[in-house]
N, C-alpha and C positions, 0 to 999 in steps of 0.2 A: 289070608296068606301072610305069614310073617316074613318080613324083609329086614335084614340086619347086616349092613355093609360098613366097612371102615377101611380106609386106605391112606397111606402117607407117601410123600415123595419129596425129593429136593427139587428146587426150581431149575430152570435152564442156567447154564454157567453165567451168562451175562447178568442174571438177576440175583446171583448169590451175595453180592455186597449189600443187597437191600432186603432180601427175603431168606429166612432160615429154612422154612419148609411149608408144604401144603398138607392139610389134613382133610380128607373127604369123609362124609358120613351120610348114611341114608337108613332110616328105620321106618318100618310100617308094622302095625299090629302088635306093638309092645305095650306093656303097662305104662301108664303115665309116670313120669319121673322128674326129678330135679337134680341139678348138677351145680356145684360151686365152680365159678370161674375164678381161679386163684391168681394172685399177683405173679408176674412172669417177667423175664428179661426182654420180652418182645411185645410190641404193640399187636393188637388183634384186629384183623380185617376179615369179616365173614360175609360171603355171598350165599344167601339161601337159594334153593332151586324151586321149592314149592311153598310149604308153610313158612310164615315169617318166624324169625327168632324171637322168642318171648323172654324178655328180661324182667323177672319179677322184682328184683332188687339190684340196684347199681352200687358200685364202690362208693360213690358219693350219695349219701342217703337223701340229699336234696333233690335228686332226679327221680321223677315218678316212673313207675313201672311202664313198660311200653313194648311194642312189637315192631320188628325191623325186617324189611326185605333184605337189607344189607347194613352192616354196622362196622364202624371204626371205633376201637377202644384204645385209649392211651395207657401208658404205664400207670399202675395204681398200687396202692398199699393195703387195700381191703378187698374182700371177695365180692363178686357178682353172683346172683342166683338166677340160673337158667332153668326154665321148665318146659316140658312138652307133654302133649296129651297121648303119646304113644306113636306119633309120627313126626319126623323131622328130616330135613335133608339140606345139605349145603357143603361148602368148602371154606375152611379157615386158612388164612394166610398169616404166618408169623413174621412180622415186619421188624427188621433190625432198627433199633432207635437211632443209631448213628446215620443210617441211610434213609431215614424217613423223609427228610427234607427233599431229597432228589426224587423219591418215588411218589410221595403223596403231595408234594408241593408246599408243605408246612413243616416246621420243626416239630419233633416229638413233644417238646415242651408245651406247645400250644394245645395239645390234646391230652395232657396229663390229667388223670383222674376222671376223664369224661368218656361217656358212650354217646356217639353221634350217628345219625343216619349217614351211611357212606356217601349218599348223594350230596350231602352238604359239603363234602370235600372233593369228591370225584365227579360230581355232576350226575343228574338223573339219567341222561342218555347213555353215559358210559356204564353206569350200574345196570341198567336194564339190558343193554347189549350183552354184558358179561353173563347175566342170569339166563338170558335166552340161549346163548351159546352153550352154557353148562347143561341146560335142560335137553338140548338137541344132541349133545355128545353121547356116544354109545357106551363108553366105559370110563373108568377113573383115569386111565392113561390119557384118554382124549380130553377129559375135563381139565386135567392138569396142563395139558398142552394149550388149551384155551387160555388159561391164566398166564402161561408163559408169553403168549402172543399179546394178550390185552394189557397185561401189566408192563410188558416191554415198551408199549407205546407211551407209557407215562414217564419213563425215566428221563430226567433232565440232565443237562451237562452242568458241570461246576463241582464245587466241593460239598461232600455230604455233610460235613460240619468242620469246625476247625481241626487241624491235625492234633492239637493238644487234647481236645475233647475225645476225638477218636482213639488216641493212644490211651487216655485215662480209662475209657470204658473197656477197651480190650484188656488192659492190665487188670482191672477189677474182675473180669471174667476168668482170669487165670488163677485167682485165689487171693488169700489175705494179703493186704498191703495197707500201710498207713496213709492217711490223706496227706500228711506232711511229706512223705516220700514221693507220692504222686505229684504233688505240687512242685517239689524240687526238680523232679524229672522233666517237667514241662516248662520250668522257668517262671512259674507263677507263684503268688502267695496262696496259702491255703484258702483264704476267704475269696480271692478272685477265682480260683478253680471251682469252688463250691457254687458261686454265683453264676458263672458261665455254664457250668455243667447242668445246673437246675434249669436255666433258661433254655438250653438247647434240648435236653432230654426229658425234663419234667420231674426228676428226682435229684436229691442231693447225692453226692458220691457215697456217703455212708448208707443212705437208704438203698441205693442201687446195689451196693455190696451185700446188704441184708437180703434183698430180694433174690439175688443170684445164689447166695448160699442156701436160702430156703428152698429155692427151686430144685437145686441138686439134691438136697436132703429129702424133699417130698417125692422126687422121682425114685429114690432108693427105698422108700418106705413100703414095706410089704408085710402081710401077716407073718408073724414069727420073728421079725427083725427086732433085735434088742435095741431099745431106744438109746441107752447109754452108749452103746457101741456106735450107733448111727451118729449121735451127737459128736463123739470124739472124731469120727472119720471126716465129718464135714465142718470142723472148725468151731463148734460150739463149746462154751466153757464146761458145760455139763448137761445132763438130761433136762434139768429144769429150764435152762436157757433155751434149749430146743423147743420145749413145750410152750414157753412164753411166746416165742416167735411164731409158732404154729397157731396159737390162739389169735395173735395179732393179725396174721395174714389170712387165715381161713375162717376165723370166727368159731373154731371148735378145737377140741383136743386131737392129737394124732390118732388116738383109738377111735374117736367118733368119725373123723374123716375117713379112716379106712373102712369102717362099717358102712358108711354111706357110699363112698366112692366105689368100693369093690362090689357092692350090690348093683351100682350103676353099670360098671364095666362087665359084670357077669353076663349081661344081656348081649354083649358083643362077642361074636365067635372068635375074633382075632385075639382078644385078651390083651390088646396093645396098651401101652402107657397112655394115660390121659393127663393133660396139663392145661394151664391157662383156661380156655373155655371148653373146647371139645377135644383137643388133641392130647 
């Protein structure tokens, strides 16, 4: 029997400063496949329900391939390679980097470029309880409610990050802005902003801006889309500029990514957008 489920939801209101969305997935009886986990504006937190998550290649090539019951991945600038043998199930949590400190207990900068067992940050008991509750839940709404409850217990009081860093990241998400303008807006020098931004979030402001722009362009890329028009719409100098960024962040050309990714997504009845790792 073939099972192919895919669901997304926003978290409870109280969690929205920390979590952008939940993505649930469950497949059985499909062909073995692989998927690129692309750089994204969010950290990745994945709780599997049954089979472990198989990471065949990490953004940092020094990390060996491994299997994870639950995983935390920091912001990164290179793709991960995820494989499965036809069966996989779990929930991905897209974590806002500015809220990472209060949700996970560490700044996003400490996780940059890394994939770690979630238990190393959240504790083995917490991770196993989440997984048990997810397996016991009757549907995706119930599973997302489990995450609302369990993640809600993690939220700490205090400042998510400095107001200056929070402002700078939100401004980068709105679109093109010079680092000098950002620095002037928060009353810092460009160098001080870059140093503080990288320490807190794990990327330099220019790197974060590139990832944000790439993420938007990648989401809009579909068969039949004219690359030159896509590049112009998303702030690239020209089509070549877009292709260079795509190769840097995905390890392949836009056409190769579409050929691989839409073959992957075709198995999903929802046909929903995929980004980052599974969503």
